[in-house]
N, C-alpha and C positions, 0 to 999 in steps of 0.2 A: 781789701781795701785796693782799690787799683793800686795799681805795679806804672810810679815811673822810672820813666828808660831814658840815658843818653840818645838820642836819633843818629850815632854812629855800633849802635848797639841795636837796633830794630832788623829783627826778624826781615826778610824777602820774602816770605809767604804773608809777611803781612801786607806789602799789596798785589798778593794775588782774589783773585772773587774769592767768595766766599763762595758755599754749596752747599745747600741742605736739601732740597727738594731731589725726586729723584722717581722717575715714572715709575712704576711697581704694578702686579697683577690683580690684586682690587679695584685699582681703577683703569684699569682696560678693559675690566670685564663689565666695570656700568657700562662703560664706552658702548662697547657693544652690546650688552644691552637693553638698553638704550633709543638704543639708534634701531636696535631690531622689531623691540615691544614699546616701543614709547609709552604711555602712561600707565601701564599694569608693570612695566620693571621700577617705574617712579612710585610707584607701591611700595613695591618690593623691597626695594634696596630706600624707603621711607623705616621701612617698618625697623629696616636691623640699626638704621645711622637715628632718627633724627627722633623726638619725640612727638609727633602728632602726625598723623596720616590720614586729609581731611579729604570728604567722599569729592568738593572736587578744588581747583586746584587757585584755581585763581579768584584773591582775597578784592571787594565789591569794593567801586572806588565809596560809597555809601560809608565802610569800613572805615578806611583811609580819612574820609572826613573825619569821624567820628571819632578818631585816634587826636587828631589833630586839636579837630575843640575840645577836646582834653585835656591833650596837654599845654593847650591855654588859659585854660582854666585853673589846673593845679599845679602845673608845673610852670608861670606863667614868663619868668627871664629863660627857664630852657625854650619856649617856645620860639621869641623876642631873640634869642640868639643865633635859631637856626632862619627865621627869617634874615636875622640882617646878612648869616654867614652867605647865606642863599644869593641877597642881594648884589652881595663884593662878586662872587664868584662871575655870578651873570654879563654885570658889568664888565669882569674882566676878562670870560670867554667871549662877550660883545664885542666888544676893540679887538681877540685876535680874529675871528668869527672875519673883520673890517679889513685886514692886513691879508686876507686870501683874497687875490680878485680874477673875475676871466681876463682874457687879451685878447686881441688879437692887432699881428702885425704883421704889413707884409714885410717881411726877411729880403726877398728880391722881386722884379719886375712881373706880376701873373702868379706869385708864392705865398699864399697869406695862412698864416701858420696862424693859433690860435691856443690859448690854456681855458680850460671851463674848469670852478668848482661845481663838488653836486655830492650834497652829503648821503649817506649808507641810506636804506626806508626803513631801518632796524637793529634799533644799539640792546644790547643788551650788558644787562649789570647786575655782579651778581655783590652783595653785602651781606658783609658773612655776623652772625648773629646767635657765637657760641661764646666765649669766656666775659668781652667788655662788646655788648651788639654798639659794629659800628654805623652811630649815627648820621655823622659827617663825612662818610659813604655815598651815600642816597649822594648827598650835595656833591661832592665832587666827579662823582660818575654822570649823574644824569643830567645834570645842571649842562656842561658846554659839549651836550649832544641834544640839547635841547638849542641853545645857541650855535649849534654848528645844522640845524635847521632838522634834522632829523623825526619823520615824519611816525613814525612810531618807538621808544623807548619804553623797554617794559625792566622792570626786578626781579631775581629769584634770591630766595633768605630761607635761612629752614623755618621752619611752623611752630608754633605754638602750639596748644589747648585755646583754646576759645573758652573765654571768659562764661556760656551757655551751656560749656560740657565739662565747663569745670565737676561740676558736681559727681555726675555721670565716670569720672574718670579717677575721680576720687576713690569710688565706689569698689571699681576693675581696678584701681593700684594697680594703673596707666597713667601717660601724659607723662612721662620717662623716660628717660635715658637706654635702651636698652627693653622699654616694656611701653608703645607705642598708643598715644591713643588712634583706632583708624574711627574714620567717617565722617566724623563731626563737620563744623563751621572751619570754611579756610581764615585759620590765623596770622599773624607775624607777632615778632617785638613791636609796639608801640609806637616806640620813639621811629621804630624806623620807619614803619606808616605811617607816621607823622610827619615826617620831614618825606617821604615818595613825595604824598600830598601835595604839600606846599613848593616841590618842586618840581611839582604836574606832569606826576608819568602819571602813563597811561595806563600800561597793567603794571599789579605788582602780583605775583606766583611767589604762592608757601610751600618751596620746594628747597634744600640745600647740598652742599658736598658738594662732589663728582660730577650725581643723580642731574642737577642741577646746571649744570656751566654742560653737559650731554642734552639737553632737556636745548638749552637755549645752544649748543652746537650743531643737531641734529632736526630737530621742533619735533613733537609728536601732535597727539589728535589737540593738546586741549594749549603748547604755547609752542609759540611761532618758532621758525629758524630767524634766529639773527643773522648779521650781515658783519659785526662784530661783540664782541663779547670783552668787559672791562671791569675791573674793579681788582679788589689782594681776596685773601680767602688761606687753607691753614696749606700744608702739607700736600694734602687728599686735590685742595679744588688744584694749585698749584700746577702736579700733575696731568691732571682734569686739561687745564689750557693749555698746559704742550703740545700733549697729543692733536687735538682737536688745533691747532695751527695747519694754517688748510684748507682746511671747509670752512672756517673761518678765520676775517684776524685777530689777535689779540693783542692787550696794549702790551702786557707786559710779562717776563714770569717773576714775578717780586718774593728778593728771598731776606732775611733779617733786615730790620728797620738801623740804620746807624747815623751820629754825627758828628762830624769834628770840626772843636772850636776850632779857633789860630784866635790865641790873647798873648796881650802884654803888660805890665803893671800895670793899664789907667783900667786892665777890667775891673768888676765888682766879681770877688770869690765862691760867693754865695748863691749867685742868677748864672754863672756860669757852674757849678752843679746840681744848680738844678734844677738848665735846661741836660744835663749829660746822664741824668736821675729822667727823666719826663723821658728819654729815652731807652733808657733802660729798664723801664717799666711792662714796654711793649713786651717785651719776650724775654729770656734766660739766657738768647745766643747775641741781642740784642749787642750793638753795636758800640760804648761812648767814647768819645778820644778827642780828647784838648793835646796842639801844640803850643809851645809858648814856651816862652825865650827870659823865661822870670819865674828862676828855681821857687823866691819865695809865693808865689802866687801858685805854683805847682802843689808848696805843704798845706798853703790855706785851702783851696782847691777842694783834695786832701781830707783834709778834718770837715771840712762844710760834707762832707759828703757821709761821712759816718752821720752828722750830728742828724742829720735830716733824712737817716734812711730808715732814722727810728721814729716817724713818722708819719710814713706813708703805707698806707694800705693793701702799698703791692711789692711792700719790701723781700718777699722770699724768693721775687718773681725780680726783681731789681738785685738785688746781691748779687747773683749770680751774673748775670750780665757785670756786672762794673767789675767781680771778682775773677771770673773764666775770660771775657772777655773788651775788657775795658783800658784803658792807657791812661797814661800821660806820658809825650815824649816828647824833653827836652830840645831846644835848637838851639845855636850859637846866636842865635841872629833872627829877630823876628821876617824876615825877610825871608829865609829857608822854609820855612812853616810852606812860601809857596809852592818849592817840590813836592813836599810830604804832600800836601792838598791833590796837587794837578796826578801824582803817581796813585793815589788811592781814588780818587774821581767820585768822594763821597754822595749819600742819598741827599744830604743837608751838610751844607757847611755854612758854618757862624761866621763872622770877621769883628769878632770883640773888642775894641778897639776906637779910640776917643777918632771924631773926624780930624785926619792931614794929610798933608802928601804921600806920604809914607804910604796910607792906607787907603789913597787911591788907588796907589801903585801899586798895593799890591790889590787888588779890587779889581786892575785890567791886567792885573796878570795872569790869576784864576781860571782856565776854561776848560775843567771836567769835574760838575760836578750836579745836583738834577734841581738845588733855588738856593741860592744865597742869598744870607740876610747880615746885613748891613749894620754896622755899629750898638751899639749897650742895649736899645730898647731895642732894637728888632727881633725878637725871642724868635724862634724855630717852630715855633709853638702856637705862635700866630698862624705859617703857613696851615699848618695842622687843621685849623679851627675856620679862621674870620681875615683873613686878609688877601682874600680875594685868586687866591697862589692856589693850586692842586695840592693835594697832597701824594698823588699817586704818580711815585718818583720814582728810577731805576734805581738797581742799589747793587753793590759787591760789585764794582766797577765799569758796568755798564751804562755808567752818565759819561766813559770818554766816548761812547760813540751814540746817546739818541740822549732824549732829553726825558721829562714828565710827561704824563696823561692832558693830554691839550683837546684844543678844537682839531686841533688836526688830524688826528684821532678818527672821526667821525664825517673826512671830506674825503673824497678821492680826488687825486688832478687827472685830468685829464687832457685829450689833445685834436685838439681840430686843422682839416689844413683847406683848404681850396686852393686850388691851380688852375690859371685863366688860359686859355690858348689862345697859341703866339704866342705868347707875351716872353716877352727876353729869360725868364727868371725861371717860367715852365718848362719852356726847349734846354734850358742844361743842365736842370733836375735832369731830367727826361734821359739826358743824355747819358751823364753825370751815371744814372743810375745799371744802364741795359750797358755802360764799363767793367763798371762792379760787377754787376750778376754779371756778365761772363769769367770776369777772375777768377771768382772763387768757385765757377763754372754749373752755376746753375741760372742753364740757359730758356728757364720757365719765365726765372725773374727780367731777363733782360727783354725775351722779346714784350714780354707785359709793358716799361718801359719805352722798346722802341716802338713801338708799332703805333703807337701813338701821335709819331712824331716824323715816320716814314708818310710820302707820298703817294 
């Protein structure tokens, strides 16, 4: 049962970062071997960790198209939902792209500075396909890269046994964890392949885990080196992303998901409970939090959580999350919830209040969160799936210094300078640069500036 406590009893550790991922020898070995041996290492680790090791890693575009067409026929509602979600995400990402602009400005006479926004050449997107194949992650990682103007957007995702190879795999007892089917046709989760086709990914490779991250970080005979790698994954994927940062850019190293809901007596306890459970079912260490000034609401939410848990197919996971990591915090005044939220810096932050001056005031004072959901009808799950926003967000307090995945991740902001001979700005900058070079003891710097203005 979820814990209810007064704000004065909340432990200081509650506000500290939650770390569940560490680098380890297995991951470092995978990275080293892939860097040295390329595709051969991918096949080696595929046999250890995946259910299939295809003869070729790239899944042909024809297979992606076939998966999309199959989904359209067999599960039209899901197909339409992916198309709708992608459309909203692309529209939002295009708006983000428009906000990053080139400019050139004369700061002083003859000293013309500029900024250019340039997309990276290759973006690598990792899409998990373990217990829950994350079809929505295709949308959230590929779409902003496409909107940014990246020419080559690739996906690495765990392989599956191709339907054409299913009979053979069955005969040999392979195609399962610990006994991979080797040498068949490349294939992946059909939902992920369908979404990849809808989102116009350039290449999809059936390579999972830390070895997939290594392949995109270093490049192999089959898989190109990416400039940035984005997307979630298990602790091995997270450790691999952390280790390759510097060789490539990464979006973030995400920890367990979290939601913090600020709610007053106007909130519907059934809705609040549902939103808390939506996060709890992700992981046994997911953190669902309610902050309220209403003891009555707190009690009703607790009751609703217990009732709704009984109908969840993910009850076993959600139960552990609720019991071990969830909590309801009672504050004396709903405005006190602002300090709790800003200190916690949650991944997802909801304001479950009716529209009012007080809600507007609370909204304006909140500044540490991944995404903010305002009002009773703005369910966090909309942001997960179909509201245009990106669901790849900072966790474990990192929202204090960064936002979520966006078009920005795939763009470089570079600067330019044009200096015109004899103009006042150029002369003054040359003189200032020479004096500062002298001051720092860098005579070569000083000379390179001074030589341009000496007669």
